[in-house]
N, C-alpha and C positions, 0 to 999 in steps of 0.2 A: 424196608418198612415204610411204608408212604407218610411222610409225615405235613401234618394239615394243621396251615393259619384259620384261623375262624374268629370272624368279627365280628362281634355278639350282645348288646349288651343285656338282653332277657336271659336271665343266669338258667330259671327253667329250661328254656328251649335248649339253649346252647350245653349244659347239661346230659342234656339226654341224647345232644348229636353226638359230644362227644366217650358220652357210655357205649355207646351201640358201634361205632366206627371201631372203639380203641377193642373190642370183643369181636372185628375183625382185623387185626394187626395193624392197624392205623395207632398215631402219635398225634394226638391232636391237643395243640393250644391257642386257650381262645383268650380274646383281646375284648376290653369294654370298649375301646374308645378305637378311635384314627390314627392319632399321637401315635400311641402306646402298638398300632402295628405300620404301622412306618418307621419306628424306633427296632422293631424290631426286622424289619427288614436288611435295615443298615447293617445288620450284625451277619444274617445268617436264609439263606433264601429254603422256602420251605419246596415240597412237591407239589402243592398246590393250596388253591384260597380259595374260601367261601365267604361270602360279603352279604352283612345287611344294607339292607341302603339305608335306613334311616337312625343315625347313632349318634351319640349325646354332643358331638363335637363336629358332625359334618355328615354332608352327601356320601352312599357307598359310592354314586358313581362318577363321585371324583377323586377316592380314591385308586378306583378301577383306571381311569384315568392315569393318576402317573405312577399306580403300580407299571403299567404297561409299556410306558416312557422311561420305563428304566429295563422294567424284565420282559420282552418284547417277550415270547413264549413260552412266562409260567403261566398256567392254564389259573382261571378264576372262574370262580360258580358265585351266580348273586341267588339267594334263600333271602327270597323277604314275600311282604304282606303287600305289594305293591302289584297287581296283575293287569294295572291298567296295559293296551296296549303301547302307546307311545311311553310306559317307559320300560316297557321290554325290550320295543326294539333301543330304547335309549342304553340299557344296559349293554345291547349287545352293541351299538355304534361306538361307545366307551372302552371297547375291549371287551367284555366278557365273554368266553367259550361254552356258555350255557346257564338258565336263568331258573329258577324252583322255586315255583311259589306256593307259601304257606297257608293253610297247614300241608301237611303234605305228610306221605309214609317215608319212616328212617330205610325202610330197604328201599323205596324207590330211589331216595337218594346217594344210596352207594350202587346201586348202579348207575346211574348220571355219574360219578364220581368214576366210577371204571371207565365206562364208555370215552370220558375228555380223554383216560390217564392213554387209554388202546391211541386216540389216536394223536397227543404229544409224548407220550414219555415221559422220562423222568428229567426234567430241561433244565432240574436246579443242580444237575453234576456239572450244571457248565460252566456256574459263576463262583469264583471265589470272591471273598468280601473279607472286609475287615473294618470297622469300624467306615465310612463312607465311601473308602478306597474300590471301589470293584474293578475282578478281568472279567471280561466272556470270552471262553476261552474257544468259542466256533467261531467269533470275530477276531478273535486276537487284540479287542480293544479293552482300555482302560480307563474309566472315570473315576474321578475327584471331585463327589457332592452329585450333581451334573454336567460337570464340563469332564468333559472327555480332554486326555492326557495323549502327549502323541512320546511315544518312547525308542529310544533304541531299545536295538537288539538285545544286545547284555544289561537292561537297566531294565526292561521286560520280561528276561527272565529268570535276574536278578529276584524281582517280587514277585515273581510267579512261586519260584522258590523257596519263599518266606513267606506266601500265605497256603501255598502246600504245606508247612508245617506249622502254621498258625500254634501260635499255644508254648509252640517250642523255642528254645532258646539255642541256634544251631551254628554251630562253628566259623571264623572267618576258614578254617582250614577247610573247610566241607564245604561251604561256599563255594571256591577256587576251583576244589574237583566235580562238583556236580554244577555248575554255572558255565566255570571256562574250558577247567581241564579233560571233562568225561569229552566233549569236542575237540583234541588235540590238539585246543587254546593253550599254550601252558603261558601264563602269567606271571605276575609275581601282586604283595598284598599291597602293593601301592595303590595297585586297577583297580580292585575294592573297593580303596575308598573313596578315588575320584571319582568313582558309580559309584558308591552308594551316595556321594553329600551332591549329585547332578541328581537320580532321584529324590531324596527326598527335597531337594529344592523346586521338582518341580509339581510333587504332589503336597506341594504348602504346607513343611514340616511336620508331618504325619505324628498327632502324639502318641498313635498306635504303634509306632514303629522305631524302635527301643534299641538302643548301643547297651549292652550286657560288658563292660569293662573285662577288657582284656582277654575274654573267650568270641566275640560275637554279640549278635544280635535275635534280637524276637518278635514280630509283628502277635498283639494279639489286641482283641477289642477292648475300649474302653467308655464306650458309652453305656 
């Protein structure tokens, strides 16, 4: 299923787009402000994003630039009444993959989304995130907010395993098995304790990384 975030403060247009695309097996979430979109993206990355230009708390081109700086391949399509060539060029320069002018036919919008996805694929699967902590699986990079974090191999693998199981409590025994023993690196429980401490320090003691006493650890969104 295609997951789509739509930044649009016009309830009528947003409702019409949502209804039509959900009939095409899309999952559509509407956001009325730029700040709502930013908060949502810190928790989860969708398949594609639709952006209006004029939002109550800012401009869509600024949001597009902010998104592109963090998720380089995430498909972004402007859906706006602004049809001036300067605005269209600015939209593309700030990172948009396509630009659709209102008024528009829903069937044409759907076709344009499909065309963008054929070019980009579902890039959302390359990103794992929890609150402001993100892993780019393709680049093997970790960021905390806008800061790129330099992790050791074991720290990266530990964070990756926790994010892959976000929302679940994973036992210390299972972590040792999956992060170390699966590669034939047999280590003791102290190794996990030390690695976890270093990981937490590098991530600035994130509240989303929780210790479940006498059991293990769990990562869960707190935003």
